[in-house]
N, C-alpha and C positions, 0 to 999 in steps of 0.2 A: 744633649750637650758637645760641647766643640770634641774631635776625635784625637786631632794633633794641633799645637798650636805654638807659633813660637814667636816671641816679638823679641825687640834689640832696639838699642837707640844710639843714632850716631850722632856723635861731638861736633864733628867739623860741616855738617850738613844741617844741624840743629832741627831732625826730625826724629820719627820712630817710624819702623819697620812692623809690620805683622805677616805673619805668612800661616794661614788654618785652612784645616781640612771641617766641615759641621754639619753633621746630621740632622740628630733629634736635639736641636738647640735654636732658640729663638731670641734674638734682643728685644728687650725692651724699649719705648720709645726713650730716646736720649738723644744728645748730641755734642759736639767735641769743639775746643776752645782752637782748634787748629781745621783748615780744611782736612778732607777727608778723599781719597785719591783710592779705591779700591778695583782691583781690575779680578773676573772672576774668569776663573783658569778650569773648571768645572762643574757642571752640573745648572742649579740656575737658585734664587733666590728672591721671595716675594717682598718687595718694600713697601712702606706707607710712608710719605711725607706730605705735608703741604695741604691737606683733604685728599689727596690722589692715590693709586695704587698702581704698582705696575712692576714688571717682571726684570729683572739682570739678568741674563745668562751669559755662557762661556766668548769667552772675547769683549764681555763690555766692560768698558770703565766708568764706574760710579762716581762723580766726581761731585762735592759738592763741598761749597763755602764754611766755614766755623759758624757753629750755634746754628745750623737747622737741624732743625728736630726729626728723626727718621727712625723706624723702626723695622727692622726684617727677621723671615723665618724663611722653614726650608717648603719648596713647593712639593715633592714629593720626599719619598724615602731615601733617594738615594742622597740629599741633601749638596752641598759645595763647598768647593774652594773657592780661596782667594788668596791677594799678595796684596797687601795697604800698604800707603803711604800717609800718616799723619804729619802734616807740613803747614806753618802759617807763608801765605800768599809773599810775603816780605822777606820770608826763606828762600824763595824759586827766584824770587828776583835778584837776590845776589847769587845763587849758582850762576843765572845766567846773564847777569849785570845787565839787567832791566829794572832801572829807578826812575823813569823816565814819568810815570804819574804816579797821583797819590793814591791809595790804597782806596780811598772812599768810593775812586772813580770808577773802581774794578768790580769782576764777580765772575764765577767760574760756568760758562756757559754748558751746564750740564742738566739732568742731572745721568743721562746716561750718552756715554761717548762713544761712538764706533770708528774708528781710523785705527787702522792697521800698523800704519807707520808710530803714532803714537804710542799704540801697544807695546810692540819690538823696543822703542826707547825704554820704556816704563819696566820692561822684565829685564832690559839687560842691567839698569840702574840697580832695579831689586837683586839679581842677582849679582853683582858685584858688591853689593851694602852687604848680603848674606856670606860671598865667600872671603869678603875680606880681600877684593884683588888689590893690587899697586895704588896709589893714591892717586897717580895722573890718572890712570885709565878711571879710576870711582869721581874724583873731579869731572873727568871728560863727561861720563856718563850723566853726569847729573847739570852738566849746562846743556847738553845735547834736550836729552828731557824739557827741562824747563826751556828753554828757547821754543823748544816746536807748541810745547803747550800755551804758555803767553802769548805764543802769535795767532795762535788758530784756534782757543779754545777759551779766549776770554770774551766777556761782554758789558759792554758800558752800563753803568749801575746808575740810574736815573730816578730821584726822586724831590718831585715835585709838590707833594704834599706836607703840609705843614702838621706839627703835630696837635692830635684832637685830645680829649680829654682822655678819653680809653687808651691812647698810647701812653702817656703822659702816667697813667694811672697802672699803666700792666708795666713800664719800667719800674716806678717806684717799690711794684709788688717785689719785681725782679730782684732788685736792688734788695731787697729787704730778705729775700729768703737766702741770699747767695753770702748774708753779714753774719746772718742770724742761724746758721745749720742744726746748734743745739735744742733751737726754742721749739716747742710743742705749740705748732702756731691752726689757727682754724682757721677758715675762710672766711668769717666775722672779723677778726683780728687784720686779717690780711684788706679786708675792702676797706675798714678804719683806718688804715698805714696811704690805701693808696686812695683813700677819698671816693669811691665807688660804691656801690651799693653791691652786694656779696652777686648775685646772679650777674649783673653785669660784669662786674669783674671776672668772673667765670669764663662767660663766654670770650669776654674780648681778651684773655689772655690764650685760650685755646687757640684763637687765631690767629693771634700776632707772635705768640711762640710756639707755636707747632705742637705743643702739650700741655698737660692740664697743670695747674698748680702744684700739687702733689708730686707731679713725675718730674714737675723740675727743683722741686726740692729735693729730691732725691740725684738728681743730674748733677745740682749746686754742691749736696754731702761727698758724690764721689769726684768731684773738681776737687776740692777741698784735700783729701783723700790721696789722691796720686802728687798732687803737691807736697803733702808732709811724708809719703814715702819717699820720694825725690831727695827731699832733704834729711832725710836718715831717720825718721822717729822709729818709735817701735808700731809694729802693728795693732797690739793692745792699746797704744798712746792715740794712734790714728783715728781706730774705730770710736772712742769716745770722744777725740776731738772734734770729727765730723758727724756725731749727731746720730751715729746704730748704737740700736737696743744690744747687741754683742756683736758678740764675732762670728757667728753664725749667720746673723741680717746680712753684717759686712761683707762676707766673703760673697753671699747669694745675689747681693746687690750688684756689687762690683764686678762679678763676672756677668750677670745679663746687659753690661754696659760694655765690657772692654773682652769678652770672651778669653779672659785669664782670671786666676785669684789673685789674689795680694800679695800674696806669698812669691808668686812666679815674677809679676808684675817690679816689685822690689828687688829680685835678683836677677833682673833683665840687663845683657852684659850691655857693657857700651864700646862700639867700635869707632873706627877714625871717622 
Protein backbone atom coordinates (compact mmCIF):
# COMPACT_ATOMS: atom_id res chain seq x y z
CA UNK A 1 0.00 0.00 0.00
CA UNK A 2 1.09 3.60 -0.49
CA UNK A 3 2.88 4.65 2.71
CA UNK A 4 2.54 8.38 2.16
CA UNK A 5 0.64 10.13 -0.60
CA UNK A 6 -0.33 13.72 -1.24
CA UNK A 7 -2.32 15.01 -4.18
CA UNK A 8 -3.53 18.48 -5.10
CA UNK A 9 -4.91 20.40 -8.06
CA UNK A 10 -3.60 23.61 -9.58
CA UNK A 11 -6.41 25.81 -10.84
CA UNK A 12 -4.26 28.16 -12.90
CA UNK A 13 -2.10 25.45 -14.47
CA UNK A 14 -5.05 23.11 -15.07
CA UNK A 15 -2.99 20.22 -13.70
CA UNK A 16 -2.94 17.73 -10.83
CA UNK A 17 0.15 17.04 -8.72
CA UNK A 18 1.03 13.91 -6.76
CA UNK A 19 3.82 13.16 -4.32
CA UNK A 20 4.07 9.63 -2.95
CA UNK A 21 6.14 6.96 -1.27
CA UNK A 22 5.25 3.35 -2.17
CA UNK A 23 6.39 -0.04 -0.90
CA UNK A 24 3.94 -2.96 -0.79
CA UNK A 25 1.79 -1.55 -3.61
CA UNK A 26 1.20 -2.18 -7.30
CA UNK A 27 -0.72 -0.21 -9.90
CA UNK A 28 -3.24 -2.17 -11.96
CA UNK A 29 -3.13 -1.76 -15.72
CA UNK A 30 -4.66 1.65 -16.36
CA UNK A 31 -4.31 4.85 -18.35
CA UNK A 32 -4.93 8.56 -17.81
CA UNK A 33 -6.96 11.08 -19.77
CA UNK A 34 -3.98 13.46 -19.58
CA UNK A 35 -0.26 13.14 -20.10
CA UNK A 36 1.52 11.61 -17.09
CA UNK A 37 4.96 12.91 -16.05
CA UNK A 38 6.47 11.03 -13.07
CA UNK A 39 9.92 11.70 -11.67
CA UNK A 40 11.34 8.82 -9.65
CA UNK A 41 13.01 10.44 -6.62
CA UNK A 42 14.00 7.27 -4.72
CA UNK A 43 14.15 3.54 -5.45
CA UNK A 44 12.94 1.74 -8.57
CA UNK A 45 9.64 0.74 -10.15
CA UNK A 46 9.04 -1.98 -12.74
CA UNK A 47 6.68 -0.84 -15.50
CA UNK A 48 4.70 -2.75 -18.13
CA UNK A 49 3.36 -0.99 -21.21
CA UNK A 50 2.92 -1.65 -24.92
CA UNK A 51 3.97 -5.28 -24.59
CA UNK A 52 7.30 -4.54 -22.90
CA UNK A 53 8.69 -4.27 -19.38
CA UNK A 54 11.40 -1.95 -18.07
CA UNK A 55 12.61 -0.35 -14.84
CA UNK A 56 12.42 3.35 -13.98
CA UNK A 57 15.09 4.40 -11.48
CA UNK A 58 15.93 7.41 -9.33
CA UNK A 59 16.37 10.45 -11.56
CA UNK A 60 14.33 9.03 -14.46
CA UNK A 61 11.31 10.95 -15.71
CA UNK A 62 8.63 8.49 -16.81
CA UNK A 63 6.64 10.44 -19.41
CA UNK A 64 3.70 9.16 -21.46
CA UNK A 65 0.84 10.60 -23.47
CA UNK A 66 -2.81 10.36 -22.50
CA UNK A 67 -4.51 6.97 -22.88
CA UNK A 68 -1.28 4.93 -22.83
CA UNK A 69 -2.00 1.83 -20.73
CA UNK A 70 0.58 0.94 -18.11
CA UNK A 71 1.04 -0.93 -14.82
CA UNK A 72 3.73 -0.70 -12.15
CA UNK A 73 5.08 -2.60 -9.16
CA UNK A 74 8.12 -2.46 -6.83
CA UNK A 75 11.42 -4.01 -7.85
CA UNK A 76 12.25 -4.88 -4.23
CA UNK A 77 11.06 -4.35 -0.68
CA UNK A 78 12.40 -0.80 -0.60
CA UNK A 79 9.75 0.42 -3.05
CA UNK A 80 9.97 3.82 -4.70
CA UNK A 81 9.12 7.49 -4.30
CA UNK A 82 7.87 9.78 -7.05
CA UNK A 83 6.56 13.20 -7.91
CA UNK A 84 3.96 13.33 -10.67
CA UNK A 85 2.16 15.92 -12.78
CA UNK A 86 -0.98 15.01 -14.70
CA UNK A 87 -1.55 17.61 -17.40
CA UNK A 88 -2.91 17.88 -20.91
CA UNK A 89 -0.40 18.70 -23.63
CA UNK A 90 -2.55 21.67 -24.60
CA UNK A 91 -2.16 23.08 -21.07
CA UNK A 92 1.63 22.83 -21.28
CA UNK A 93 1.51 24.78 -24.52
CA UNK A 94 -0.36 27.51 -22.68
CA UNK A 95 2.32 27.52 -19.96
CA UNK A 96 5.07 27.99 -22.55
CA UNK A 97 3.06 29.87 -25.20
CA UNK A 98 3.73 27.00 -27.63
CA UNK A 99 0.62 26.69 -29.76
CA UNK A 100 2.14 26.51 -33.23
CA UNK A 101 1.47 22.81 -33.88
CA UNK A 102 -1.82 20.92 -33.96
CA UNK A 103 -2.04 18.47 -31.06
CA UNK A 104 -2.48 15.49 -33.37
CA UNK A 105 0.99 16.00 -34.84
CA UNK A 106 3.07 15.59 -31.69
CA UNK A 107 3.58 13.18 -28.82
CA UNK A 108 5.90 12.71 -25.87
CA UNK A 109 9.28 11.16 -26.69
CA UNK A 110 9.28 8.82 -23.68
CA UNK A 111 8.71 6.67 -21.84
CA UNK A 112 11.99 7.18 -19.96
CA UNK A 113 13.69 10.57 -20.14
CA UNK A 114 17.10 11.14 -18.57
CA UNK A 115 17.82 14.85 -18.64
CA UNK A 116 19.28 16.67 -15.64
CA UNK A 117 18.10 20.10 -16.74
CA UNK A 118 14.57 18.82 -17.25
CA UNK A 119 14.68 17.03 -13.89
CA UNK A 120 15.71 20.22 -12.08
CA UNK A 121 13.00 22.27 -13.82
CA UNK A 122 10.41 19.63 -12.95
CA UNK A 123 11.46 19.57 -9.29
CA UNK A 124 11.30 23.37 -9.07
CA UNK A 125 7.80 23.44 -10.54
CA UNK A 126 6.60 20.62 -8.30
CA UNK A 127 8.13 22.23 -5.20
CA UNK A 128 6.55 25.64 -5.87
CA UNK A 129 3.19 23.99 -6.52
CA UNK A 130 3.46 22.14 -3.20
CA UNK A 131 4.66 25.13 -1.19
CA UNK A 132 2.27 27.56 -2.91
CA UNK A 133 5.02 30.05 -3.65
CA UNK A 134 4.46 33.44 -5.22
CA UNK A 135 2.32 33.48 -8.34
CA UNK A 136 5.08 35.01 -10.46
CA UNK A 137 7.67 32.41 -9.44
CA UNK A 138 5.10 29.65 -9.98
CA UNK A 139 4.21 30.88 -13.48
CA UNK A 140 7.87 31.25 -14.41
CA UNK A 141 8.69 27.72 -13.23
CA UNK A 142 5.82 26.33 -15.30
CA UNK A 143 6.93 28.29 -18.36
CA UNK A 144 10.58 27.22 -17.99
CA UNK A 145 9.68 23.54 -17.61
CA UNK A 146 7.13 23.47 -20.43
CA UNK A 147 9.33 25.44 -22.83
CA UNK A 148 12.29 23.10 -22.37
CA UNK A 149 10.17 19.94 -22.36
CA UNK A 150 8.25 20.87 -25.52
CA UNK A 151 11.42 21.90 -27.35
CA UNK A 152 13.50 18.81 -26.43
CA UNK A 153 11.23 15.88 -25.66
CA UNK A 154 8.41 15.94 -28.21
CA UNK A 155 8.30 13.74 -31.30
CA UNK A 156 6.33 13.92 -34.50
CA UNK A 157 3.41 11.48 -34.54
CA UNK A 158 3.03 10.16 -38.06
CA UNK A 159 0.33 7.61 -38.77
CA UNK A 160 -0.01 6.66 -42.42
CA UNK A 161 -2.20 3.62 -41.80
CA UNK A 162 -5.89 3.67 -42.54
CA UNK A 163 -8.24 2.20 -39.97
CA UNK A 164 -9.00 -1.45 -40.61
CA UNK A 165 -11.90 -3.54 -39.35
CA UNK A 166 -10.17 -4.40 -36.09
CA UNK A 167 -9.24 -0.80 -35.31
CA UNK A 168 -12.80 0.32 -36.00
CA UNK A 169 -14.17 -2.54 -33.93
CA UNK A 170 -11.92 -1.73 -30.96
CA UNK A 171 -12.93 1.93 -31.16
CA UNK A 172 -16.59 0.93 -31.07
CA UNK A 173 -15.98 -1.37 -28.13
CA UNK A 174 -14.17 1.35 -26.19
CA UNK A 175 -16.95 3.84 -26.88
CA UNK A 176 -19.56 1.33 -25.73
CA UNK A 177 -17.71 0.53 -22.50
CA UNK A 178 -17.11 4.20 -21.75
CA UNK A 179 -20.76 5.08 -22.28
CA UNK A 180 -22.25 2.10 -20.42
CA UNK A 181 -20.24 1.76 -17.23
CA UNK A 182 -23.13 0.29 -15.24
CA UNK A 183 -23.91 -2.43 -17.77
CA UNK A 184 -22.98 -6.09 -17.18
CA UNK A 185 -21.34 -6.74 -20.53
CA UNK A 186 -20.12 -10.10 -21.80
CA UNK A 187 -17.38 -10.48 -24.39
CA UNK A 188 -20.02 -11.79 -26.81
CA UNK A 189 -22.13 -8.65 -26.25
CA UNK A 190 -19.13 -6.43 -26.87
CA UNK A 191 -18.08 -8.38 -29.96
CA UNK A 192 -21.56 -8.09 -31.39
CA UNK A 193 -21.49 -4.31 -30.90
CA UNK A 194 -18.00 -4.14 -32.45
CA UNK A 195 -19.01 -6.40 -35.33
CA UNK A 196 -16.06 -8.76 -34.76
CA UNK A 197 -15.80 -12.37 -33.56
CA UNK A 198 -15.24 -12.42 -29.75
CA UNK A 199 -11.73 -13.88 -29.77
CA UNK A 200 -10.60 -11.59 -32.59
CA UNK A 201 -11.94 -8.55 -30.73
CA UNK A 202 -10.24 -9.66 -27.52
CA UNK A 203 -6.83 -9.98 -29.17
CA UNK A 204 -7.22 -6.77 -31.19
CA UNK A 205 -8.34 -4.87 -28.10
CA UNK A 206 -5.29 -5.98 -26.13
CA UNK A 207 -2.99 -5.04 -28.99
CA UNK A 208 -4.47 -1.60 -29.69
CA UNK A 209 -5.58 -0.47 -26.23
CA UNK A 210 -2.71 -2.03 -24.27
CA UNK A 211 -5.17 -3.62 -21.85
CA UNK A 212 -8.01 -6.14 -21.86
CA UNK A 213 -11.66 -5.09 -22.30
CA UNK A 214 -12.26 -5.79 -18.61
CA UNK A 215 -9.31 -3.61 -17.58
CA UNK A 216 -10.59 -0.87 -19.86
CA UNK A 217 -14.05 -1.18 -18.28
CA UNK A 218 -12.55 -0.63 -14.82
CA UNK A 219 -10.61 2.34 -16.18
CA UNK A 220 -13.78 3.83 -17.68
CA UNK A 221 -15.56 3.48 -14.34
CA UNK A 222 -12.74 5.23 -12.50
CA UNK A 223 -12.81 8.09 -14.99
CA UNK A 224 -16.54 8.52 -14.52
CA UNK A 225 -15.99 8.44 -10.77
CA UNK A 226 -13.28 11.11 -10.77
CA UNK A 227 -15.42 13.45 -12.86
CA UNK A 228 -18.42 12.98 -10.57
CA UNK A 229 -16.27 13.55 -7.47
CA UNK A 230 -14.94 16.79 -8.96
CA UNK A 231 -18.54 17.82 -9.59
CA UNK A 232 -19.39 17.35 -5.91
CA UNK A 233 -21.45 14.14 -5.99
CA UNK A 234 -21.50 12.00 -2.85
CA UNK A 235 -19.22 8.97 -2.82
CA UNK A 236 -22.19 6.63 -2.40
CA UNK A 237 -23.85 8.09 -5.50
CA UNK A 238 -20.57 7.97 -7.40
CA UNK A 239 -20.01 4.28 -6.62
CA UNK A 240 -23.46 3.35 -7.90
CA UNK A 241 -23.45 5.59 -10.97
CA UNK A 242 -19.97 4.44 -12.01
CA UNK A 243 -20.94 0.77 -11.97
CA UNK A 244 -19.18 -0.48 -8.84
CA UNK A 245 -20.73 -3.32 -6.84
CA UNK A 246 -20.36 -1.52 -3.51
CA UNK A 247 -18.28 1.10 -1.70
CA UNK A 248 -15.50 -1.36 -0.88
CA UNK A 249 -15.17 -2.41 -4.52
CA UNK A 250 -15.15 1.25 -5.54
CA UNK A 251 -12.41 2.17 -3.07
CA UNK A 252 -10.20 -0.81 -3.89
CA UNK A 253 -10.35 -0.17 -7.65
CA UNK A 254 -9.84 3.58 -7.25
CA UNK A 255 -6.72 3.09 -5.12
CA UNK A 256 -5.21 0.60 -7.59
CA UNK A 257 -5.52 3.23 -10.32
CA UNK A 258 -4.71 6.51 -8.57
CA UNK A 259 -2.90 5.42 -5.37
CA UNK A 260 -5.31 7.45 -3.21
CA UNK A 261 -8.81 6.77 -1.87
CA UNK A 262 -11.92 8.43 -3.30
CA UNK A 263 -12.23 10.40 -0.07
CA UNK A 264 -8.72 11.80 -0.36
CA UNK A 265 -9.38 12.68 -4.01
CA UNK A 266 -12.61 14.45 -3.00
CA UNK A 267 -10.79 16.47 -0.34
CA UNK A 268 -7.79 17.26 -2.54
CA UNK A 269 -6.80 20.90 -2.02
CA UNK A 270 -6.98 23.32 -4.93
CA UNK A 271 -4.11 25.80 -5.13
CA UNK A 272 -3.37 28.68 -7.46
